[in-house]
C-alpha positions in Angstrom: -10.8 -38.4 13.0 -14.4 -37.5 14.0 -17.1 -40.1 13.4 -20.6 -38.6 13.0 -23.9 -40.2 13.9 -26.8 -40.3 11.5 -28.6 -37.8 13.7 -25.6 -35.4 13.6 -25.4 -35.5 9.8 -29.2 -35.1 9.4 -29.3 -32.2 11.9 -26.4 -30.5 10.1 -28.0 -30.9 6.7 -31.3 -29.6 8.1 -29.7 -26.5 9.6 -27.8 -25.7 6.3 -30.8 -26.3 4.0 -33.3 -24.4 6.1 -30.9 -21.5 6.6 -30.0 -21.2 2.9 -33.6 -21.5 1.7 -35.9 -19.7 4.2 -38.4 -18.8 1.5 -38.4 -19.8 -2.2 -40.7 -20.0 -5.2 -40.6 -23.2 -7.3 -42.4 -23.9 -10.6 -43.2 -27.4 -11.7 -45.8 -30.1 -12.6 -47.8 -31.9 -10.0 -47.3 -35.7 -9.8 -47.9 -38.4 -7.1 -50.7 -36.3 -5.6 -52.1 -37.7 -2.2 -54.8 -36.4 0.1 -54.9 -38.4 3.4 -57.6 -38.0 6.0 -55.5 -35.5 8.0 -56.3 -32.8 5.4 -52.6 -32.3 4.5 -51.7 -32.6 0.8 -48.6 -34.4 -0.4 -47.3 -34.4 -4.0 -44.1 -34.3 -6.1 -43.2 -31.2 -8.1 -41.2 -32.1 -11.2 -39.8 -30.4 -14.3 -39.0 -33.6 -16.2 -35.4 -33.8 -15.1 -35.8 -33.8 -11.3 -38.4 -34.1 -8.6 -39.1 -32.3 -5.3 -41.3 -33.6 -2.5 -43.9 -31.1 -1.4 -46.1 -31.1 1.7 -49.0 -28.5 1.9 -50.2 -28.6 5.5 -53.8 -28.0 6.1 -53.0 -24.9 8.2 -51.3 -23.3 5.3 -54.1 -23.9 2.9 -56.2 -20.7 2.5 -59.5 -20.6 4.4 -62.8 -20.1 2.6 -63.8 -23.1 0.6 -66.6 -21.8 -1.5 -66.6 -19.3 -4.3 -67.5 -15.8 -3.4 -66.1 -16.0 0.2 -63.2 -13.8 1.1 -60.0 -14.8 2.8 -56.7 -13.2 3.8 -53.6 -14.2 1.9 -51.1 -15.1 4.7 -48.1 -13.9 2.6 -49.3 -10.7 1.1 -51.9 -9.5 3.6 -54.3 -8.9 0.7 -58.0 -9.8 0.7 -58.7 -12.6 -1.8 -61.8 -14.6 -2.7 -62.3 -18.3 -3.2 -61.1 -21.4 -1.5 -57.8 -23.3 -1.8 -56.6 -24.4 -5.2 -57.9 -27.8 -6.3 -54.7 -29.7 -7.3 -54.7 -32.4 -9.9 -51.9 -34.5 -11.3 -50.3 -32.9 -14.4 -51.2 -29.3 -13.3 -48.6 -26.6 -13.7 -48.3 -24.6 -10.5 -46.1 -22.2 -8.5 -45.3 -23.1 -4.9 -44.0 -20.7 -2.3 -42.5 -22.0 1.0 -39.4 -23.0 2.8 -37.1 -26.1 2.6 -37.3 -28.6 5.4 -35.6 -31.9 6.3 -37.8 -34.8 7.6 -35.3 -36.6 10.0 -37.1 -40.0 10.4 -36.7 -40.6 6.6 -33.6 -38.4 6.0 -35.3 -36.6 3.1 -35.7 -33.0 2.2 -39.0 -31.4 1.1 -40.6 -28.1 0.4 -43.2 -27.0 3.0 -45.7 -25.1 0.8 -47.2 -21.9 2.2 -48.9 -20.7 -1.0 -49.8 -22.6 -4.2 -50.9 -20.9 -7.4 -51.9 -22.2 -10.8 -49.5 -21.2 -13.6 -51.0 -20.3 -17.0 -51.2 -17.8 -19.8 -54.4 -15.7 -20.4 -55.6 -12.4 -21.7 -53.7 -10.5 -18.9 -50.5 -12.1 -19.9 -51.0 -11.1 -23.5 -51.9 -7.5 -22.4 -48.8 -7.5 -20.3 -46.5 -8.4 -23.2 -48.2 -5.7 -25.4 -47.7 -3.0 -22.8 -44.1 -4.2 -22.3 -43.4 -3.8 -26.1 -45.1 -0.4 -26.2 -43.1 1.1 -23.3 -39.8 -0.5 -24.5 -40.2 1.3 -27.8 -40.8 4.6 -25.9 -37.5 4.1 -24.0 -39.0 3.5 -20.6 -36.7 0.6 -20.0 -33.4 2.1 -21.2 -30.6 1.5 -18.7 -28.9 4.8 -19.4 -31.8 6.8 -17.9 -31.8 4.9 -14.6 -30.4 6.4 -11.5 -28.0 4.8 -9.0 -29.6 3.5 -5.8 -27.8 5.1 -2.7 -26.5 2.7 -0.1 -27.3 3.3 3.6 -30.0 5.9 2.7 -31.1 8.1 5.6 -34.4 9.3 4.1 -36.7 6.7 2.5 -40.2 7.1 1.1 -42.3 3.9 1.0 -45.2 3.8 -1.4 -47.5 0.9 -0.4 -50.6 -0.2 1.3 -50.2 0.9 5.0 -51.8 -2.2 6.4 -50.3 -4.9 4.2 -47.8 -7.5 5.1 -45.3 -6.0 2.7 -44.8 -2.8 4.7 -44.5 -4.8 7.9 -41.9 -7.1 6.4 -40.0 -4.1 5.0 -40.0 -2.3 8.3 -39.1 -5.4 10.2 -36.0 -5.9 8.0 -35.2 -2.2 8.1 -35.0 -2.4 11.9 -32.2 -4.9 11.7 -30.1 -3.3 9.0 -28.1 -0.1 8.4 -27.3 2.5 11.0 -30.7 4.1 11.2 -32.9 5.9 8.8 -36.1 8.0 8.7 -38.9 6.3 6.8 -42.1 8.0 5.5 -45.1 5.9 4.4 -47.1 7.3 1.4 -50.3 5.2 1.6 -52.0 3.9 -1.5 -54.1 1.1 -2.7 -52.1 -1.6 -4.4 -54.9 -3.7 -5.9 -58.1 -2.8 -7.8 -59.3 -0.3 -10.4 -58.4 2.8 -8.2 -54.9 1.5 -7.4 -53.0 2.8 -10.5 -54.1 6.4 -10.0 -53.4 6.4 -6.3 -49.9 4.9 -6.8 -49.1 7.5 -9.4 -50.3 10.3 -7.1 -48.3 8.9 -4.2 -45.1 8.8 -6.3 -45.7 12.4 -7.5 -46.2 13.5 -3.9 -42.8 12.0 -3.1 -41.2 13.9 -6.0 -42.9 17.2 -5.0 -41.8 16.9 -1.4 -38.2 16.7 -2.4 -37.4 15.0 0.9 -36.5 11.4 0.1 -33.2 10.1 -1.1 -34.9 7.0 -2.6 -38.4 5.7 -3.2 -39.5 2.2 -2.4 -42.6 0.8 -4.2 -43.6 -2.5 -2.7 -46.5 -5.0 -2.6 -46.8 -8.6 -1.5 -47.2 -11.5 -3.9 -50.4 -12.5 -5.7 -51.8 -13.5 -9.0 -51.2 -11.7 -12.3 -54.7 -10.1 -11.8 -53.9 -9.0 -8.3 -50.7 -7.3 -9.4 -52.2 -5.7 -12.5 -52.1 -2.2 -11.1 -48.3 -2.3 -11.5 -48.6 -3.2 -15.1 -50.5 -0.1 -16.1 -49.2 2.8 -18.3 -50.3 5.3 -15.6 -47.9 3.8 -13.0 -45.2 3.4 -15.7 -45.5 7.1 -16.6 -45.2 8.1 -12.9 -42.0 6.0 -12.5 -40.6 7.4 -15.8 -40.8 11.0 -14.5 -39.2 10.2 -11.2 -36.7 12.7 -9.9 -35.2 10.4 -7.2 -34.2 6.7 -7.6 -37.0 4.2 -7.3 -36.7 0.6 -6.0 -39.5 -1.7 -7.0 -40.3 -4.8 -5.0 -43.7 -6.1 -6.2 -44.8 -9.7 -5.5 -42.2 -12.5 -5.2 -39.2 -13.5 -7.2 -41.2 -15.1 -10.0 -43.5 -12.0 -10.3 -42.2 -9.5 -12.8 -44.2 -6.3 -13.5 -44.0 -3.4 -15.9 -43.1 -1.3 -12.8 -40.0 -3.5 -12.3 -38.8 -2.7 -15.8 -39.3 1.1 -15.5 -38.0 1.4 -12.0 -34.3 2.2 -11.4 -33.9 -1.1 -9.4 -36.0 -4.3 -9.4 -35.8 -6.5 -6.3 -37.6 -9.9 -5.8 -39.7 -9.1 -2.7 -40.4 -6.2 -0.3 -37.9 -7.7 2.2 -35.3 -7.7 -0.5 -35.9 -4.0 -1.0 -34.8 -3.3 2.6 -31.8 -5.6 2.0 -30.9 -3.7 -1.1 -31.0 -0.3 0.8 -29.1 -1.3 3.9 -26.4 -3.7 4.9 -26.9 -6.1 7.8 -25.6 -4.6 11.0 -23.6 -7.8 11.6 -21.9 -7.1 8.2 -21.3 -3.4 9.2 -19.9 -4.5 12.5 -17.7 -7.0 10.8 -16.6 -4.4 8.3 -15.8 -2.0 11.2 -13.8 -4.8 12.9 -11.9 -5.6 9.7 -11.2 -1.9 9.2 -10.1 -1.6 12.8 -7.8 -4.7 12.4 -6.5 -3.3 9.2 -5.8 0.1 10.8 -4.0 -1.6 13.7 -1.9 -3.7 11.3 -1.2 -0.7 9.2 -0.2 1.3 12.2 2.0 -1.5 13.5 3.6 -1.8 10.1 4.1 2.0 10.0 5.7 1.9 13.4 7.9 -1.1 12.4 9.1 0.6 9.2 9.8 3.9 11.1 11.6 2.0 13.9 13.7 0.1 11.4 14.5 3.3 9.6 15.4 5.0 12.9 17.7 2.1 13.8 19.4 2.4 10.4 19.8 6.1 10.8 21.2 5.6 14.3 23.7 3.1 13.1 24.7 5.4 10.2 25.0 8.4 12.6 27.1 6.4 15.1 29.3 5.2 12.2 29.8 8.8 11.1 30.3 10.3 14.6 33.8 11.7 15.5 33.9 9.6 18.6 33.2 6.4 16.7 35.7 7.5 14.0 38.4 8.1 16.6 37.6 4.8 18.3 37.9 3.0 14.9 41.2 4.8 14.2 42.6 3.9 17.7 41.6 0.3 17.1 43.2 0.4 13.7 46.4 2.0 15.1 46.5 -0.6 17.9 46.2 -3.4 15.3 48.9 -1.8 13.1 51.2 -1.2 16.1 50.8 -4.8 17.1 51.6 -5.9 13.5 54.6 -3.5 13.6 55.8 -5.0 16.8 55.5 -8.5 15.4 57.3 -7.4 12.2 60.1 -5.6 14.0 60.7 -8.6 16.3 60.7 -10.8 13.2 63.1 -8.4 11.4 65.5 -8.2 14.3 65.5 -11.9 14.8 66.1 -12.4 11.1 69.0 -9.9 11.1 70.4 -11.3 14.3 70.4 -14.8 12.8 72.1 -13.4 9.6 74.8 -11.6 11.7 75.4 -14.7 13.7 75.6 -16.7 10.5 78.1 -14.3 9.0 80.2 -14.2 12.2 80.2 -17.9 12.2 81.3 -17.9 8.6 84.0 -15.3 9.2 85.4 -17.1 12.2 85.4 -20.3 10.1 87.1 -18.7 7.1 89.7 -16.5 8.8 90.5 -18.1 12.1 91.4 -16.4 15.4 95.2 -16.0 14.6 94.6 -14.4 11.2 92.1 -12.0 12.8 94.7 -11.0 15.4 97.4 -10.5 12.7 95.0 -8.4 10.7 94.2 -6.3 13.7 98.0 -5.8 14.3 98.6 -4.9 10.6 95.6 -2.5 10.8 97.1 -0.9 14.0 100.4 -0.4 12.2 98.8 1.1 9.2 96.9 3.5 11.5 100.1 4.6 13.1 101.8 5.2 9.7 98.8 7.0 8.4 98.8 9.3 11.5 102.5 10.2 11.1 102.0 10.8 7.3 99.0 13.0 8.0 101.0 15.1 10.5 103.9 15.6 8.0 101.4 16.4 5.3 99.7 19.0 7.4 102.9 20.7 8.4 104.0 20.9 4.8 100.7 22.4 3.8 100.8 25.0 6.7 104.3 26.1 5.6 103.1 26.5 2.0 100.1 28.5 3.3 102.4 30.9 5.3 104.6 31.5 2.2 101.6 32.2 0.0 100.2 34.6 2.6 103.4 36.5 2.8 103.6 36.7 -1.0 100.0 37.9 -1.2 100.7 40.6 1.4 103.6 41.8 -0.6 101.5 42.0 -3.7 98.9 44.1 -1.9 99.0 47.7 -3.5 98.0 49.3 -0.2 100.8 47.8 1.8 103.4 50.5 0.7 101.0 53.0 2.3 102.1 51.7 5.7 105.6 52.7 4.8 104.7 56.3 3.7 104.0 55.8 0.1 100.8 57.0 -1.7 98.6 55.9 -4.6 97.5 58.4 -7.3 94.3 57.7 -9.3 93.2 59.6 -12.4 89.7 60.7 -11.6 88.4 60.7 -15.2 89.6 57.1 -15.9 89.8 55.7 -12.4 93.2 54.1 -13.1 96.4 54.3 -11.1 98.8 57.0 -12.3 102.0 55.4 -13.5 103.5 58.1 -15.7 103.3 61.9 -16.1 102.2 61.3 -19.6 98.9 59.8 -18.5 97.6 63.2 -17.3 97.2 66.6 -18.7 97.1 70.1 -17.3 93.9 70.5 -15.3 93.1 66.8 -14.8 91.7 65.9 -11.4 93.5 63.3 -9.4 93.1 61.6 -6.1 96.0 61.0 -3.8 95.4 58.1 -1.3 97.7 57.9 1.7 97.6 55.7 4.8 95.1 57.8 6.8 92.9 59.1 3.9 92.6 60.6 0.5 93.5 64.0 -1.0 92.0 65.5 -4.1 94.4 67.6 -6.4 94.5 69.0 -9.9 97.5 68.8 -12.3 99.3 72.1 -13.2 102.2 72.7 -15.6 104.2 74.9 -13.1 
């Protein structure tokens, strides 16, 4: 378990708070106002539910001091007249600055860099009237607005060329994206001539047809300072835009008519650059993540393919003739072994059965009876052999007698003794009587050595 010191905790809170709130605007009422001899101003800014300690260092209070004298606004770079705002308890103000932690007391506070009085006057009423008029004409409709390109390569910036706004924009642009070409279209951003010059600069961007996106920017100021961006002349120029327009006028609390008409409204000029380009660290991180994802995907692809290849190799080896023969040989060997075991078991079983039967025979019949039966069998065999000889001799004699009788019945045997056989040709029968033939019948006379054809005559 890590144990922190008070200094460690305070330093960590300071780092987080100052990193998260590098520059903010806060609206509230002044209370607990104090002006020590150092010239610094301390007060609490409250909205009724919470309070925020504010310190306005002497160095951040605008120079001048008397009406009519001019000073440079440190935030906007614009020339302004008059001295620092005279604060009073109960005054409604806007404070711009950064958050800070005061370590000795362990409290956080707002370090004010600009303090403005907040109120509603004629310009505010004119602003609302212009807003209603242009809204009715469709200038603020979302469906007419164009999409802002990311990582634009050609950017036109319409602003005062010497103001802090363009310097802040260019400073942020140098640290973001992958490089872009930026063209400055100079114009006044404050005063009576500013609306016409802003409109002309915007039209020049449209006519050039070079830019992918237009950035209209100006630093913060009072409602009167920003009034050029609330005019109908500038609104008309933005409405007829042929390329997307990003408007970053004033600070987060400042909202102009130009913000409503433009395709994209951002809080400050620096935010305009942040809207157009990603931080290079983010791009590098994205590239690293894509690279890691690509490596993981490729490794996964190889693993899947390797697994598939192993599966195919196993399947191919299982289906190969050599593997099949090997499996058959293995199966044959196993079956042969089983057959050997079965045959040995069968022979042993039969041998045991024969031995058991022999034992039973010997037990039932005895040795003398077996010998007597063998003697009787031998005698029977002798008698059978003598009877068989007599039977065969008798049968041979009968056969000879039958053969002799058969030979005597043979019609051709008399031919050997000089007799002949006469066949009537038309009937094919033997001639036994002269009445069986007529004059002119053909006959065949068969003798020992052949056959003679003849015809019957009455002479």
